[in-house]
C-alpha positions as CSV (number, residue, x, y, z in Angstrom):
1,M,15.1,-20.6,44.8
2,R,16.6,-17.5,43.2
3,Y,18.7,-18.0,40.1
4,R,21.4,-15.7,39.0
5,N,22.9,-14.3,35.9
6,G,24.1,-16.6,33.1
7,I,26.4,-16.0,30.2
8,G,25.9,-17.3,26.7
9,Y,28.2,-17.1,23.8
10,D,28.0,-18.7,20.4
11,V,30.0,-18.6,17.1
12,H,29.2,-20.3,13.8
13,R,31.1,-19.7,10.5
14,L,29.4,-18.1,7.5
15,V,28.9,-20.5,4.5
16,E,27.1,-20.3,1.2
17,G,23.9,-22.2,0.7
18,R,22.3,-21.6,4.1
19,P,19.9,-18.9,5.3
20,L,21.1,-16.4,7.8
21,I,18.9,-16.5,10.9
22,L,19.3,-14.3,13.9
23,G,16.8,-14.2,16.7
24,G,14.4,-16.3,14.7
25,I,14.4,-13.8,11.8
26,V,15.7,-14.7,8.3
27,I,18.1,-11.9,7.3
28,P,18.6,-11.5,3.5
29,F,22.3,-12.2,2.9
30,E,24.4,-14.2,0.5
31,K,25.7,-16.5,3.3
32,G,24.2,-18.2,6.3
33,L,25.6,-19.7,9.4
34,D,26.8,-23.3,9.4
35,G,25.5,-25.7,12.1
36,H,23.5,-28.8,13.0
37,S,20.4,-26.7,13.8
38,D,19.4,-23.5,12.0
39,A,22.6,-22.1,13.5
40,D,20.9,-19.0,15.0
41,V,23.8,-17.8,17.1
42,L,21.7,-15.1,18.8
43,S,19.1,-17.6,20.0
44,H,21.8,-20.1,21.0
45,A,23.7,-17.5,23.1
46,I,20.4,-16.5,24.8
47,A,19.5,-20.1,25.5
48,D,23.0,-20.8,27.0
49,A,22.8,-17.7,29.2
50,I,19.4,-18.9,30.6
51,L,20.6,-22.5,31.0
52,G,23.7,-21.2,32.9
53,A,21.5,-19.0,35.2
54,L,19.4,-22.1,35.9
55,G,22.4,-24.2,36.7
56,E,21.6,-26.5,33.8
57,P,24.0,-28.0,31.3
58,D,24.6,-26.1,28.1
59,I,22.6,-26.2,24.8
60,G,24.8,-29.1,23.5
61,H,23.5,-31.3,26.3
62,W,19.9,-30.7,25.5
63,F,20.4,-30.6,21.7
64,P,23.5,-32.6,20.8
65,P,24.9,-32.2,17.3
66,T,25.1,-35.9,17.0
67,D,21.3,-36.3,17.2
68,Q,20.2,-36.7,13.6
69,S,16.5,-36.4,14.7
70,I,17.0,-32.7,15.4
71,E,19.1,-31.8,12.4
72,G,18.0,-28.4,11.1
73,I,15.8,-27.7,14.2
74,S,14.6,-24.2,14.6
75,S,16.2,-22.3,17.5
76,M,12.8,-21.1,18.4
77,K,12.1,-24.7,19.5
78,I,15.3,-24.7,21.5
79,L,14.1,-21.6,23.3
80,L,10.7,-23.3,23.9
81,K,12.5,-26.1,25.7
82,V,14.5,-23.6,27.7
83,Q,11.2,-21.9,28.7
84,E,9.9,-25.3,29.9
85,L,13.0,-25.6,32.1
86,I,12.4,-22.1,33.5
87,D,8.8,-23.0,34.2
88,G,9.8,-26.4,35.8
89,K,12.0,-24.6,38.2
90,R,9.4,-21.9,38.9
91,A,12.0,-19.4,37.9
92,F,11.3,-16.2,35.9
93,L,13.3,-14.3,33.3
94,E,13.9,-10.8,34.4
95,N,16.3,-9.4,31.7
96,I,18.3,-10.4,28.7
97,D,21.1,-8.4,27.2
98,S,22.6,-9.6,24.0
99,T,25.2,-8.4,21.5
100,V,25.7,-9.4,17.9
101,I,29.2,-8.7,16.5
102,A,29.3,-8.8,12.7
103,E,30.8,-6.7,9.9
104,A,27.9,-7.6,7.6
105,P,25.1,-7.7,7.0
106,K,23.6,-4.7,8.7
107,I,21.0,-6.0,11.1
108,L,19.4,-2.8,12.4
109,P,16.7,-2.8,9.7
110,H,15.6,-6.3,10.9
């Protein structure tokens, strides 16, 4: 079966006292993103795009914010689960385009 395009979008608010993680990389900044997991909005949007293309429920289904056992989970683990779903459907990932919209910090160096 051929799967099509998916769209992923995620937003978390900036807060003090948390690391800023984008695409699995810790970005030095005075604030981080608030969330039940590591709040990596880039990885979450990519995961949701892939899940949508597979016809699967969104990231909240697989990793509900009410599940205390996964509090603080790395979004890299979330992407590993998504990879398992890709493999289970014998699908393949052809392309991912993603956009980060932020005034600060500058992410180009990272």
